[in-house]
N, C-alpha and C positions, 0 to 999 in steps of 0.2 A: 390323485394330482401328484405330478412328480415334484420332488424338492428341489427347487431352483438354486439351492446353495451349493457351490462346488465341493466335491470330496475334500476331506482333509489332506490327502496327498497332494491333490491338484493346488489346494491353496498354498502349501509350502513350495511346491514346483513353481507356481506364479510369482511367489515373492522372490524367490531366488532369481528366476529368469528376468525379472524386471528391476532388479536391484543395480546399484545401492539406493537405498531410501533416505530422503532427509527427514521425513515425517515418520515417527514411529506409531503406527496404527496397529490396533488390536483387531485383526482379522479373524474372527471366530477362534480366539485362543492362540493365534499365531501372530508375534510381534514382529512387524517389518524392519524395525532398527533397534533391536533389543541393546546393542551395545553404544548407542548414541554418545557422543562426546559431550552433550548437553544433558543427558539423562533421558527421563521419559518425555522427550520432546515432541510436539509442543503441549502435549496435555499437561504437564506440570507447570508451564509457563502460563497457560490459558487460565489455570486454576487461580492464578494471583490476581486476574483482572476480569474474570467472567461475570462479575457483578456489573460491569460497565455496559453489558449488552442486555437489552430487555429479555426477560426470562420467557415472555410470550411473544413470539413473532408471527402469530397466526394471521394468514393472509397477507402477509408482506413479502416483497421480493428482495432478493440479495444477489449483489455482484461480488465475487471474491476475486480479486485482482492478483495475480501471482499465486495462484491457488495450490501450486505444488501437487503433493498427493491428495489433497482435498480435506485435511483435517478440519478446517474452519468451515468449508462448505457442509460437511456432514453434521458439524455441531449445530450451524444454524437451521438445518433441516430438522434436527432434533427438537429445536425450539419451536417448531410449528410453521416456518417459513413456508409459503404456498409454492414458490419457486426460487430455485437458487442455481447461479449460473457462474461457473469457475472459469477463468480464463488464464492462460500462460503461453508463454512461447517456447517452451521446452517439451517435445513430444513425448519424451521419456516419462516426465512427471505427470502428463496427461494420460498416458497408458496407465500408469500406477493408480491414479485416480479413477479411472474407469473399472480397473479391475477390483479396486476396493469397494466402489459402489456396487458392482455385480456381486462381489462375495458377501457383502453385507446387506443386500437385497434393499439399498436405499432407492427409492424413487423420487423424481421430482427434482433431481440433480443433474445439470448438464454441464459437459466440460468442452471448451473450444479452445483452438490454438488463435490466440490473437494478441497483438503488441498492445502495451500500454498506450502507445501513441496513436492507436487505431480505434480508441473506445467510441469515438463519434460514430462509427460504422453500425454500432448496435442500435442507434435509433430509438433509444428508451431510457427512462429514468428509473432508478430503483430506490426502495426505501431505505435500504442499508448497503453501503458499499464497504468492503473489507479491503484495506490497503495497508498491509503489514509486511514488513521485512523486504520491501521493494526499493524504497526511495533512494538508498545508498548504493544500490547497484545500477542507477540510471545515470547516463550521461547528461540528461536534461531534466533534472528533478523537479524545477519549478513549472516547467511546461507540462509535466505529467499531471501536477495538481491543478493546473489551469484546466487541462482537458477533462479531467475528473469532474471538476465543479461545472463546467460549461455543458457537458454532454450526459452525464450519467448519474451524478449525485442528486437525489430527490429530496433527501432529509438528513440522514445520518451517515457518518463516516467514522469507522473503526481504524485508527491509523497508528502505525509503530514504525519506528526507526532507530537504528543504532545511533546512539549519542555519545559525545565525550566532552569532557570540560566541566565547569562549575555549573551548579543547580541554579544559581541566581540568575535572574532575568532583569535586565536593566529597563528603565522607562525610556521610551524612544521619543525624542523630540519631533515635531512636524519637519524640522529642516535643520541641517548643520552647515555652519560657514566653512567654506573651502579651505581655510587656514586652520580649522579646528581639528587637531589630531587627537585629541584626548580621548574621544568615544572609541575610537580605533583600538586604543591600547586597553580599554576596559574588558576584562575578561567576561563580564555578564553582557556584552553587547553581542548582538545577532552575528554569527559567523559561521563559516563552512570550511573544513579543511578539504584540499583537493588531494586526491591520491593519484599520483602520476603513474606509478607502476603497480605493485601488489600490496595489500594490507591484510594481515592475519592469514598468509599464505593464500590469499584469494584475489585473482587479477580482475574480478568483476566488482570489487569495491572501488568506487569512484569518489564518494564524498563521505565526510564525517562531521556532521553538524553539532554544535552545542544545543543546549536546551533553547536558549533565546533564539537561535537562528531557526529551529523547527518551528516554533510558536509564531514567529514572524512569517515565515513562508506560508504558514497555514492562514493566518490572516489575510496576507497580500492576495492568496487565492479565492477568498470568499468563504472561509470556514471559521466558524466560531468554536472555541474549546468549551466544552461543558464539563469534562471531567479528565483527570489525568494531570501530569504524567503519572501513571502506575506501571512500574517496570516497562518504561519507555513507551507506554501505550496511551493514547488519547482517544476520547469519545468526542467527535466534533458534529455541529449542526451546520447545514448550508446557511449562508447570510449573504448579505450584499457584496459584491466584489468592490473594495473600496477606491480603486483607480479607474473604474470603467469610463469615468468622464473624459479620460486622455485617449481611449481609443481601445480596441481589443488587443489584450496582452501587451499594453504598454504601461509602464508604471512611471512615466515621467511625461511632461508636456513638451511638444516640439518647441524649439527657439523660434521666436518670430522671424529672425533673419534667416533661419534655415528654410522657413516656409517660403520666404521671398526670393531665395536664391534661384537664378536662372538654371535651367536644365538643357539637355541636348545640344543643338548647334549654337544657341543663344550663350551657353555657358563657356564656350571656347574662345 
């Protein structure tokens, strides 16, 4: 039987042809990004929170959102996942992931070009959703979390986002008076900084939340934090969406006078 593994020269040529790489993968002795500015990334980072993920994923399904070159997809497959689907909106990353899967001989992992905002088109729920390193690159981060919870998250979500600010998390009151400004001045109150131009030389960075802001958004979208943050990473479980009684994707009740206001010709 022919060996399906590409020859060593072909591996090196493929790595060079598909570069630059953001994931430093070991493709049969060839590193895809040996000079990565974050070191052996993401393997070194994963080692710091790997215990958050069940060691045995036998029979479970995994959705890797923003899969890049597939590092986490391959790691979940190594843990026994029955099926892994990686999605990304960058064809270059997907080409890298498919090349890596072929080179490593990994089966049961699929890669598709799909936007985070289109996950409902998948029409299925996954036992584990990986949503790491994506939120702060999105123009509509809370919508993305809502869509994940509504359409694809069946049980667990491994979540990570860049954060800045204090590690303290304030207790949030059910309501605040209009004239009460003190909580907005509290560094431990949920907040998110908006990046109008570029941040860290990256124009795709849109938001930088603090820890309190991250945890508040997770709760608001129907995720319960079970562990973390560990290196900005959380393991979450799906739970009830706390504001569903107000309607889909609405976190406040409509004012009675707004509901009674006439529309169309009657409003003129």
